[in-house]
MDTraj code that builds the backbone (N, CA, C; nanometers):
import mdtraj as md
import numpy as np

residues = "UNK UNK UNK UNK UNK UNK UNK UNK UNK UNK UNK UNK UNK UNK UNK UNK UNK UNK UNK UNK UNK UNK UNK UNK UNK UNK UNK UNK UNK UNK UNK UNK UNK UNK UNK UNK UNK UNK UNK UNK UNK UNK UNK UNK UNK UNK UNK UNK UNK UNK UNK UNK UNK UNK UNK UNK UNK UNK UNK UNK UNK UNK UNK UNK UNK UNK UNK UNK UNK UNK UNK UNK UNK UNK UNK UNK UNK UNK UNK UNK UNK UNK UNK UNK UNK UNK UNK UNK UNK UNK UNK UNK UNK UNK UNK UNK UNK UNK UNK UNK UNK UNK UNK UNK UNK UNK UNK UNK UNK UNK UNK UNK UNK UNK UNK UNK UNK UNK UNK UNK UNK UNK UNK UNK UNK UNK UNK UNK UNK UNK UNK UNK UNK UNK UNK UNK UNK UNK UNK UNK UNK UNK UNK UNK UNK UNK UNK UNK UNK UNK UNK UNK UNK UNK UNK UNK UNK UNK UNK UNK UNK UNK UNK UNK UNK UNK UNK UNK UNK UNK UNK UNK UNK UNK UNK UNK UNK".split()
xyz = np.array([
    [-3.2161, 6.2969, 0.4936],
    [-3.2213, 6.4402, 0.5169],
    [-3.0892, 6.5014, 0.4702],
    [-3.0973, 6.6154, 0.4026],
    [-2.9759, 6.6783, 0.3507],
    [-2.9105, 6.7669, 0.4569],
    [-2.7917, 6.8143, 0.4244],
    [-2.7114, 6.8942, 0.5172],
    [-2.7843, 7.0214, 0.5600],
    [-2.8451, 7.0917, 0.4660],
    [-2.9117, 7.2177, 0.4975],
    [-3.0202, 7.1974, 0.6031],
    [-3.1020, 7.0961, 0.5853],
    [-3.2120, 7.0749, 0.6801],
    [-3.1617, 7.0237, 0.8156],
    [-3.0554, 6.9491, 0.8148],
    [-2.9938, 6.9060, 0.9411],
    [-2.9432, 7.0278, 1.0181],
    [-2.8759, 7.1182, 0.9479],
    [-2.8267, 7.2407, 1.0112],
    [-2.9427, 7.3260, 1.0628],
    [-3.0506, 7.3324, 0.9867],
    [-3.1654, 7.4121, 1.0286],
    [-3.2294, 7.3566, 1.1545],
    [-3.2335, 7.2251, 1.1684],
    [-3.2893, 7.1643, 1.2902],
    [-3.2031, 7.2000, 1.4109],
    [-3.0721, 7.1897, 1.3941],
    [-2.9794, 7.2274, 1.5020],
    [-3.0021, 7.3731, 1.5407],
    [-3.0122, 7.4603, 1.4404],
    [-3.0334, 7.6023, 1.4675],
    [-3.1694, 7.6272, 1.5324],
    [-3.2727, 7.5609, 1.4858],
    [-3.4068, 7.5807, 1.5419],
    [-3.4096, 7.5479, 1.6905],
    [-3.3437, 7.4406, 1.7287],
    [-3.3373, 7.4032, 1.8707],
    [-3.2649, 7.5119, 1.9499],
    [-3.1526, 7.5593, 1.8980],
    [-3.0761, 7.6654, 1.9661],
    [-3.1572, 7.7943, 1.9755],
    [-3.2312, 7.8269, 1.8707],
    [-3.3112, 7.9497, 1.8713],
    [-3.4237, 7.9431, 1.9735],
    [-3.4928, 7.8317, 1.9796],
    [-3.6032, 7.8176, 2.0751],
    [-3.5509, 7.8270, 2.2188],
    [-3.4429, 7.7576, 2.2476],
    [-3.3834, 7.7651, 2.3819],
    [-3.3405, 7.9075, 2.4130],
    [-3.2798, 7.9746, 2.3161],
    [-3.2304, 8.1111, 2.3376],
    [-3.3435, 8.2105, 2.3591],
    [-3.4533, 8.1933, 2.2886],
    [-3.5689, 8.2820, 2.3098],
    [-3.6197, 8.2667, 2.4524],
    [-3.6340, 8.1438, 2.4980],
    [-3.6851, 8.1198, 2.6331],
    [-3.5919, 8.1813, 2.7371],
    [-3.4620, 8.1561, 2.7260],
    [-3.3689, 8.2090, 2.8262],
    [-3.3568, 8.3609, 2.8179],
    [-3.3673, 8.4167, 2.6976],
    [-3.3586, 8.5630, 2.6829],
    [-3.4811, 8.6305, 2.7442],
    [-3.5976, 8.5761, 2.7217],
    [-3.7200, 8.6344, 2.7770],
    [-3.7254, 8.6166, 2.9285],
    [-3.6893, 8.4980, 2.9758],
    [-3.7010, 8.4681, 3.1187],
    [-3.5889, 8.5316, 3.2015],
    [-3.4642, 8.5197, 3.1549],
    [-3.3519, 8.5625, 3.2388],
    [-3.2628, 8.6690, 3.1760],
    [-3.3015, 8.7191, 3.0572],
    [-3.2230, 8.8204, 2.9865],
    [-3.0833, 8.7710, 2.9503],
    [-3.0725, 8.6435, 2.9229],
    [-2.9431, 8.5851, 2.8872],
    [-2.9597, 8.4875, 2.7712],
    [-2.8638, 8.4903, 2.6813],
    [-2.8526, 8.3879, 2.5781],
    [-2.7265, 8.3099, 2.6146],
    [-2.7424, 8.1826, 2.6367],
    [-2.6385, 8.1020, 2.7010],
    [-2.5289, 8.0571, 2.6049],
    [-2.4045, 8.0685, 2.6519],
    [-2.2895, 8.0196, 2.5754],
    [-2.2985, 7.8689, 2.5527],
    [-2.3577, 7.7989, 2.6485],
    [-2.3697, 7.6534, 2.6380],
    [-2.4620, 7.6142, 2.5219],
    [-2.5374, 7.7089, 2.4707],
    [-2.6213, 7.6859, 2.3533],
    [-2.5521, 7.7360, 2.2269],
    [-2.4986, 7.8573, 2.2323],
    [-2.4447, 7.9193, 2.1101],
    [-2.3137, 7.8571, 2.0634],
    [-2.2196, 7.8363, 2.1532],
    [-2.0892, 7.7833, 2.1111],
    [-2.0989, 7.6433, 2.0490],
    [-2.1712, 7.5494, 2.1115],
    [-2.1856, 7.4185, 2.0459],
    [-2.2583, 7.4268, 1.9116],
    [-2.3541, 7.5180, 1.9003],
    [-2.4244, 7.5340, 1.7726],
    [-2.3290, 7.5809, 1.6641],
    [-2.2462, 7.6785, 1.6965],
    [-2.1466, 7.7279, 1.6003],
    [-2.0509, 7.6158, 1.5617],
    [-1.9978, 7.5464, 1.6616],
    [-1.9007, 7.4392, 1.6358],
    [-1.9622, 7.3270, 1.5523],
    [-2.0813, 7.2835, 1.5898],
    [-2.1477, 7.1763, 1.5158],
    [-2.1778, 7.2189, 1.3724],
    [-2.2220, 7.3413, 1.3533],
    [-2.2510, 7.3908, 1.2178],
    [-2.1249, 7.3901, 1.1323],
    [-2.0147, 7.4357, 1.1879],
    [-1.8906, 7.4414, 1.1100],
    [-1.8371, 7.3016, 1.0797],
    [-1.8481, 7.2115, 1.1758],
    [-1.8035, 7.0727, 1.1529],
    [-1.8894, 7.0072, 1.0449],
    [-2.0205, 7.0239, 1.0555],
    [-2.1090, 6.9654, 0.9547],
    [-2.0873, 7.0268, 0.8179],
    [-2.0565, 7.1548, 0.8124],
    [-2.0294, 7.2203, 0.6841],
    [-1.8991, 7.1695, 0.6222],
    [-1.8020, 7.1354, 0.7033],
    [-1.6717, 7.0905, 0.6513],
    [-1.6779, 6.9475, 0.5993],
    [-1.7619, 6.8656, 0.6590],
    [-1.7619, 6.7226, 0.6291],
    [-1.7877, 6.6869, 0.4822],
    [-1.8982, 6.7316, 0.4213],
    [-1.9245, 6.6843, 0.2844],
    [-1.8300, 6.7427, 0.1802],
    [-1.7599, 6.8483, 0.2147],
    [-1.6737, 6.9140, 0.1172],
    [-1.5278, 6.8756, 0.1343],
    [-1.5003, 6.7875, 0.2304],
    [-1.3626, 6.7444, 0.2563],
    [-1.2681, 6.8630, 0.2684],
    [-1.3120, 6.9644, 0.3388],
    [-1.2263, 7.0814, 0.3570],
    [-1.3061, 7.2089, 0.3606],
    [-1.2489, 7.3132, 0.3045],
    [-1.3055, 7.4461, 0.3166],
    [-1.4315, 7.4699, 0.2342],
    [-1.4401, 7.4125, 0.1180],
    [-1.5505, 7.4466, 0.0287],
    [-1.5215, 7.5819, -0.0347],
    [-1.6273, 7.6597, -0.0597],
    [-1.6081, 7.7926, -0.1172],
    [-1.6958, 7.8929, -0.0433],
    [-1.7094, 8.0137, -0.0968],
    [-1.7831, 8.1191, -0.0277],
    [-1.9318, 8.0885, -0.0153],
    [-1.9851, 7.9993, -0.0965],
    [-2.1274, 7.9672, -0.0879],
    [-2.1540, 7.8299, -0.0281],
    [-2.0528, 7.7506, -0.0068],
    [-2.0700, 7.6155, 0.0466],
    [-1.9567, 7.5842, 0.1433],
    [-1.9852, 7.4947, 0.2327],
    [-1.8802, 7.4410, 0.3169],
    [-1.8389, 7.5297, 0.4322],
    [-1.7264, 7.4933, 0.4885],
    [-1.6734, 7.5581, 0.6071],
    [-1.6457, 7.7061, 0.5833],
    [-1.5900, 7.7392, 0.4696],
    [-1.5563, 7.8784, 0.4406],
    [-1.6809, 7.9672, 0.4432],
    [-1.7889, 7.9193, 0.3861],
    [-1.9135, 7.9954, 0.3856],
    [-1.9642, 8.0187, 0.5277],
    [-1.9604, 7.9159, 0.6111],
    [-2.0035, 7.9299, 0.7498],
    [-1.9156, 8.0240, 0.8291],
    [-1.7842, 8.0140, 0.8069],
    [-1.6909, 8.1033, 0.8766],
    [-1.7114, 8.2481, 0.8356],
    [-1.7239, 8.2711, 0.7055],
    [-1.7432, 8.4080, 0.6566],
    [-1.8748, 8.4674, 0.7052],
    [-1.9822, 8.3928, 0.6895],
    [-2.1139, 8.4437, 0.7288],
    [-2.1239, 8.4621, 0.8797],
    [-2.0749, 8.3643, 0.9543],
    [-2.0795, 8.3752, 1.1001],
    [-1.9925, 8.4875, 1.1521],
    [-1.8716, 8.4968, 1.0978],
    [-1.7790, 8.6005, 1.1419],
    [-1.8250, 8.7406, 1.1055],
    [-1.8730, 8.7579, 0.9829],
    [-1.9169, 8.8902, 0.9397],
    [-2.0405, 8.9367, 1.0157],
    [-2.1377, 8.8484, 1.0321],
    [-2.2594, 8.8892, 1.1034],
    [-2.2299, 8.9145, 1.2512],
    [-2.1460, 8.8314, 1.3109],
    [-2.1087, 8.8538, 1.4513],
    [-2.0277, 8.9823, 1.4650],
    [-1.9411, 9.0086, 1.3679],
    [-1.8620, 9.1317, 1.3715],
    [-1.9498, 9.2556, 1.3684],
    [-2.0509, 9.2529, 1.2828],
    [-2.1439, 9.3656, 1.2730],
    [-2.2167, 9.3859, 1.4055],
    [-2.2691, 9.2797, 1.4625],
    [-2.3409, 9.2898, 1.5892],
    [-2.2460, 9.3254, 1.7034],
    [-2.1206, 9.2797, 1.6972],
    [-2.0235, 9.3114, 1.8024],
    [-1.9946, 9.4606, 1.8075],
    [-1.9839, 9.5224, 1.6909],
    [-1.9628, 9.6673, 1.6871],
    [-2.0804, 9.7383, 1.7531],
    [-2.2007, 9.6946, 1.7227],
    [-2.3195, 9.7554, 1.7834],
    [-2.3257, 9.7287, 1.9339],
    [-2.2860, 9.6110, 1.9762],
    [-2.2859, 9.5785, 2.1197],
    [-2.1800, 9.6595, 2.1928],
    [-2.0656, 9.6740, 2.1310],
    [-1.9541, 9.7442, 2.1943],
    [-1.9799, 9.8945, 2.2007],
    [-2.0337, 9.9521, 2.0935],
    [-2.0546, 10.0974, 2.0863],
    [-2.1695, 10.1454, 2.1731],
    [-2.2841, 10.0827, 2.1574],
    [-2.3998, 10.1408, 2.2226],
    [-2.4633, 10.0559, 2.3298],
    [-2.4270, 9.9325, 2.3361],
    [-2.4872, 9.8460, 2.4356],
    [-2.6310, 9.8072, 2.4043],
    [-2.6772, 9.8368, 2.2824],
    [-2.8145, 9.8012, 2.2454],
    [-2.8298, 9.6502, 2.2331],
    [-2.7234, 9.5835, 2.1976],
    [-2.7236, 9.4386, 2.1861],
    [-2.6324, 9.3830, 2.2932],
    [-2.6683, 9.2653, 2.3426],
    [-2.5820, 9.1984, 2.4376],
    [-2.4868, 9.1049, 2.3641],
    [-2.3880, 9.0564, 2.4352],
    [-2.2903, 8.9665, 2.3722],
    [-2.3512, 8.8309, 2.3407],
    [-2.4579, 8.7938, 2.4110],
    [-2.5306, 8.6722, 2.3765],
    [-2.5951, 8.6846, 2.2389],
    [-2.6468, 8.8040, 2.2081],
    [-2.7033, 8.8291, 2.0758],
    [-2.5963, 8.8144, 1.9682],
    [-2.4770, 8.8625, 1.9969],
    [-2.3652, 8.8526, 1.9021],
    [-2.3340, 8.7063, 1.8724],
    [-2.3255, 8.6261, 1.9774],
    [-2.2926, 8.4846, 1.9588],
    [-2.4062, 8.4083, 1.8906],
    [-2.5307, 8.4458, 1.9211],
    [-2.6430, 8.3785, 1.8562],
    [-2.6467, 8.4102, 1.7071],
    [-2.6213, 8.5342, 1.6703],
    [-2.6203, 8.5682, 1.5281],
    [-2.4991, 8.5050, 1.4585],
    [-2.3912, 8.4823, 1.5305],
    [-2.2779, 8.4076, 1.4730],
    [-2.3197, 8.2641, 1.4426],
    [-2.3991, 8.2061, 1.5311],
    [-2.4495, 8.0704, 1.5068],
    [-2.5416, 8.0682, 1.3851],
    [-2.6259, 8.1697, 1.3720],
    [-2.7134, 8.1790, 1.2542],
    [-2.6293, 8.1879, 1.1279],
    [-2.5259, 8.2692, 1.1299],
    [-2.4377, 8.2820, 1.0140],
    [-2.3636, 8.1532, 0.9824],
    [-2.3176, 8.0848, 1.0860],
    [-2.2454, 7.9590, 1.0638],
    [-2.3370, 7.8535, 1.0031],
    [-2.4634, 7.8543, 1.0428],
    [-2.5594, 7.7584, 0.9880],
    [-2.6008, 7.7973, 0.8469],
    [-2.6373, 7.9225, 0.8266],
    [-2.6913, 7.9647, 0.6970],
    [-2.5835, 7.9803, 0.5899],
    [-2.4670, 8.0294, 0.6279],
    [-2.3659, 8.0565, 0.5270],
    [-2.4086, 8.1706, 0.4358],
    [-2.3277, 8.1906, 0.3332],
    [-2.3562, 8.2948, 0.2360],
    [-2.4266, 8.2326, 0.1172],
    [-2.5245, 8.2884, 0.0592],
    [-2.5818, 8.4226, 0.0722],
    [-2.7032, 8.4307, 0.1638],
    [-2.7508, 8.3198, 0.2194],
    [-2.8731, 8.3228, 0.3000],
    [-2.8604, 8.4140, 0.4215],
    [-2.7409, 8.4301, 0.4759],
    [-2.7251, 8.5170, 0.5926],
    [-2.7629, 8.6605, 0.5588],
    [-2.7456, 8.7020, 0.4351],
    [-2.7812, 8.8390, 0.3965],
    [-2.9317, 8.8619, 0.4133],
    [-3.0108, 8.7688, 0.3640],
    [-3.1555, 8.7783, 0.3822],
    [-3.1931, 8.7674, 0.5287],
    [-3.1259, 8.6782, 0.6007],
    [-3.1559, 8.6597, 0.7428],
    [-3.1301, 8.7881, 0.8213],
    [-3.0209, 8.8567, 0.7930],
    [-2.9916, 8.9815, 0.8641],
    [-3.0980, 9.0876, 0.8358],
    [-3.1456, 9.0928, 0.7129],
    [-3.2541, 9.1851, 0.6796],
    [-3.3805, 9.1490, 0.7573],
    [-3.4162, 9.0212, 0.7580],
    [-3.5363, 8.9777, 0.8281],
    [-3.5229, 8.9965, 0.9791],
    [-3.4045, 8.9725, 1.0331],
    [-3.3805, 8.9936, 1.1761],
    [-3.3992, 9.1418, 1.2099],
    [-3.3480, 9.2293, 1.1248],
    [-3.3628, 9.3734, 1.1481],
    [-3.5091, 9.4150, 1.1436],
    [-3.5824, 9.3649, 1.0461],
    [-3.7248, 9.3984, 1.0362],
    [-3.8022, 9.3451, 1.1568],
    [-3.7726, 9.2226, 1.1967],
    [-3.8390, 9.1652, 1.3145],
    [-3.8035, 9.2444, 1.4402],
    [-3.6795, 9.2882, 1.4517],
    [-3.6371, 9.3678, 1.5670],
    [-3.7061, 9.5031, 1.5727],
    [-3.7211, 9.5669, 1.4565],
    [-3.7906, 9.6960, 1.4524],
    [-3.9369, 9.6797, 1.4923],
    [-4.0007, 9.5782, 1.4385],
    [-4.1402, 9.5521, 1.4725],
    [-4.1542, 9.5190, 1.6210],
    [-4.0612, 9.4400, 1.6722],
    [-4.0646, 9.4034, 1.8143],
    [-4.0493, 9.5271, 1.9023],
    [-3.9601, 9.6185, 1.8649],
    [-3.9399, 9.7404, 1.9431],
    [-4.0650, 9.8276, 1.9430],
    [-4.1273, 9.8421, 1.8266],
    [-4.2491, 9.9232, 1.8175],
    [-4.3605, 9.8622, 1.9012],
    [-4.3800, 9.7323, 1.8887],
    [-4.4852, 9.6651, 1.9662],
    [-4.4572, 9.6768, 2.1160],
    [-4.3316, 9.6620, 2.1558],
    [-4.2961, 9.6721, 2.2976],
    [-4.3242, 9.8118, 2.3506],
    [-4.2864, 9.9153, 2.2746],
    [-4.3121, 10.0527, 2.3189],
    [-4.4616, 10.0813, 2.3298],
    [-4.5386, 10.0320, 2.2354],
    [-4.6840, 10.0512, 2.2409],
    [-4.7415, 9.9752, 2.3607],
    [-4.6982, 9.8518, 2.3784],
    [-4.7480, 9.7670, 2.4866],
    [-4.7194, 9.8291, 2.6234],
    [-4.5999, 9.8883, 2.6379],
    [-4.5605, 9.9478, 2.7649],
    [-4.6112, 10.0916, 2.7803],
    [-4.6767, 10.1439, 2.6779],
    [-4.7270, 10.2808, 2.6828],
    [-4.6167, 10.3840, 2.6856],
    [-4.5069, 10.3552, 2.6195],
    [-4.3890, 10.4413, 2.6277],
    [-4.3560, 10.5117, 2.4972],
    [-4.4493, 10.5164, 2.4046],
    [-4.4200, 10.5760, 2.2736],
    [-4.3861, 10.7237, 2.2887],
    [-4.4725, 10.8008, 2.3559],
    [-4.4491, 10.9448, 2.3655],
    [-4.3289, 10.9764, 2.4529],
    [-4.3058, 10.8995, 2.5576],
    [-4.1859, 10.9198, 2.6398],
    [-4.0604, 10.8994, 2.5563],
    [-4.0631, 10.7979, 2.4706],
    [-3.9483, 10.7687, 2.3859],
    [-3.9274, 10.8787, 2.2825],
    [-4.0354, 10.9237, 2.2181],
    [-4.0254, 11.0314, 2.1190],
    [-3.9722, 11.1583, 2.1857],
    [-4.0208, 11.1886, 2.3038],
    [-3.9750, 11.3080, 2.3767],
    [-3.8267, 11.2972, 2.4113],
    [-3.7854, 11.1812, 2.4624],
    [-3.6442, 11.1626, 2.4990],
    [-3.5540, 11.1734, 2.3773],
    [-3.5960, 11.1165, 2.2647],
    [-3.5166, 11.1262, 2.1422],
    [-3.5081, 11.2706, 2.0954],
    [-3.6202, 11.3424, 2.0990],
    [-3.6199, 11.4840, 2.0593],
    [-3.5278, 11.5668, 2.1459],
    [-3.5320, 11.5462, 2.2765],
    [-3.4439, 11.6206, 2.3672],
    [-3.2973, 11.5837, 2.3468],
    [-3.2727, 11.4563, 2.3197],
    [-3.1344, 11.4125, 2.2960],
    [-3.0786, 11.4788, 2.1698],
    [-3.1590, 11.4814, 2.0638],
    [-3.1140, 11.5468, 1.9403],
    [-3.1040, 11.6979, 1.9592],
    [-3.1920, 11.7553, 2.0400],
    [-3.1822, 11.8979, 2.0702],
    [-3.0508, 11.9312, 2.1388],
    [-3.0081, 11.8464, 2.2291],
    [-2.8798, 11.8685, 2.2960],
    [-2.7641, 11.8498, 2.1980],
    [-2.7733, 11.7478, 2.1130],
    [-2.6673, 11.7242, 2.0135],
    [-2.6516, 11.8409, 1.9179],
    [-2.7649, 11.8977, 1.8782],
    [-2.7628, 12.0092, 1.7837],
    [-2.7457, 12.1433, 1.8554],
    [-2.7238, 12.1365, 1.9852],
    [-2.7021, 12.2530, 2.0706],
    [-2.8217, 12.3485, 2.0704],
    [-2.9406, 12.2925, 2.0578],
    [-3.0638, 12.3698, 2.0669],
    [-3.1155, 12.3716, 2.2101],
    [-3.0659, 12.2789, 2.2902],
    [-3.1104, 12.2662, 2.4276],
    [-2.9952, 12.2121, 2.5112],
    [-2.9960, 12.2490, 2.6387],
    [-2.8921, 12.1972, 2.7288],
    [-2.9394, 12.0716, 2.8008],
    [-3.0679, 12.0505, 2.8008],
    [-3.1251, 11.9386, 2.8745],
    [-3.1454, 11.8189, 2.7831],
    [-3.1038, 11.7071, 2.8328],
    [-3.1335, 11.5809, 2.7654],
    [-3.1908, 11.4878, 2.8706],
    [-3.3012, 11.4311, 2.8392],
    [-3.3672, 11.3427, 2.9340],
    [-3.3281, 11.1996, 2.9021],
    [-3.2806, 11.1327, 3.0027],
    [-3.2495, 10.9916, 2.9871],
    [-3.3725, 10.9148, 3.0291],
    [-3.4367, 10.8513, 2.9337],
    [-3.5556, 10.7735, 2.9637],
    [-3.5202, 10.6467, 3.0381],
    [-3.6213, 10.5800, 3.0885],
    [-3.5945, 10.4541, 3.1577],
    [-3.5386, 10.3503, 3.0607],
    [-3.4493, 10.2720, 3.1114],
    [-3.3901, 10.1667, 3.0297],
    [-3.4926, 10.0559, 3.0100],
    [-3.5109, 10.0159, 2.8862],
    [-3.6070, 9.9105, 2.8546],
    [-3.5327, 9.7928, 2.7949],
    [-3.5670, 9.6749, 2.8439],
    [-3.5054, 9.5541, 2.7887],
    [-3.5970, 9.4972, 2.6818],
    [-3.5424, 9.4862, 2.5624],
    [-3.6133, 9.4199, 2.4542],
    [-3.5307, 9.2975, 2.4192],
    [-3.5802, 9.1789, 2.4483],
    [-3.5009, 9.0574, 2.4250],
    [-3.4810, 9.0326, 2.2746],
    [-3.3650, 9.0730, 2.2241],
    [-3.3403, 9.0664, 2.0807],
    [-3.3260, 8.9235, 2.0299],
    [-3.3081, 8.8285, 2.1204],
    [-3.3069, 8.6881, 2.0801],
    [-3.4362, 8.6488, 2.0106],
    [-3.5461, 8.7144, 2.0486],
    [-3.6751, 8.6891, 1.9844],
    [-3.6694, 8.7323, 1.8381],
    [-3.6157, 8.8518, 1.8132],
    [-3.6045, 8.9017, 1.6753],
    [-3.5078, 8.8159, 1.5934],
    [-3.3992, 8.7720, 1.6557],
    [-3.3042, 8.6858, 1.5847],
    [-3.3723, 8.5558, 1.5437],
    [-3.4504, 8.4996, 1.6345],
    [-3.5217, 8.3749, 1.6035],
    [-3.6272, 8.3971, 1.4953],
    [-3.7098, 8.5004, 1.5109],
    [-3.8141, 8.5262, 1.4111],
    [-3.7545, 8.5541, 1.2741],
    [-3.6505, 8.6358, 1.2697],
    [-3.5853, 8.6657, 1.1425],
    [-3.5206, 8.5434, 1.0804],
    [-3.4650, 8.4564, 1.1623],
    [-3.4024, 8.3337, 1.1115],
    [-3.5059, 8.2374, 1.0560],
    [-3.6169, 8.2223, 1.1286],
    [-3.7237, 8.1351, 1.0774],
    [-3.7842, 8.1937, 0.9497],
    [-3.7947, 8.3249, 0.9441],
    [-3.8430, 8.3928, 0.8245],
    [-3.7496, 8.3649, 0.7074],
    [-3.6184, 8.3678, 0.7315],
    [-3.5199, 8.3388, 0.6265],
    [-3.5305, 8.1939, 0.5794],
    [-3.5553, 8.1019, 0.6725],
    [-3.5732, 7.9618, 0.6335],
    [-3.6952, 7.9468, 0.5433],
    [-3.8060, 8.0111, 0.5833],
    [-3.9278, 8.0047, 0.5021],
    [-3.9023, 8.0664, 0.3648],
    [-3.8360, 8.1811, 0.3620],
    [-3.8067, 8.2510, 0.2369],
    [-3.7189, 8.1644, 0.1463],
    [-3.6205, 8.0988, 0.2055],
    [-3.5295, 8.0148, 0.1268],
    [-3.6023, 7.8952, 0.0645],
    [-3.6958, 7.8362, 0.1378],
    [-3.7684, 7.7214, 0.0838],
    [-3.8757, 7.7624, -0.0169],
    [-3.9272, 7.8844, -0.0053],
    [-4.0303, 7.9286, -0.0993],
    [-3.9736, 7.9945, -0.2243],
    [-3.8420, 8.0205, -0.2265],
    [-3.7744, 8.0801, -0.3431],
    [-3.6560, 7.9933, -0.3833],
    [-3.6813, 7.8808, -0.4483],
    [-3.5695, 7.7893, -0.4794],
    [-3.4720, 7.8450, -0.5813],
])
top = md.Topology()
chain = top.add_chain()
for i, resn in enumerate(residues, 1):
    res = top.add_residue(resn, chain, resSeq=i)
    for name in ("N", "CA", "C"):
        top.add_atom(name, md.element.get_by_symbol(name[0]), res)
traj = md.Trajectory(xyz[None], top)
């Protein structure tokens, strides 16, 4: 088995565990994400006897993991839409995939997250409440209205989207050699 597939197996195990814990307890565990990141970086460093380059080896894992985690960290810090477990899980995805596969993975994760949000809103019967709250919020921002309605907080376990998008990226990578 080659390095890429070994890394994918490690990531697949971490993703499945993270989906279960995110859905059940709203948490993505550090005991899963940190070892996955560390193992991915160690495995990436081994065959290259050092850093490698931007597309291979340790450097690729560090760049992809750091950049993707940085992007999600800004979103977690600013709006709270993502949890810090999501940040660490996407760092693990980046450390495993490296560059350039992380670019496709981030796109697929975003698409899976959007689809998951739409399905969740439809399932919960909250589409019109959400549209109304967004309209009122923008009305207040544009100073068209003084009232802004804060809708109920909804938890959408983004670990599911991270996993689906990551598996989608794996499939895409194997079908486009």
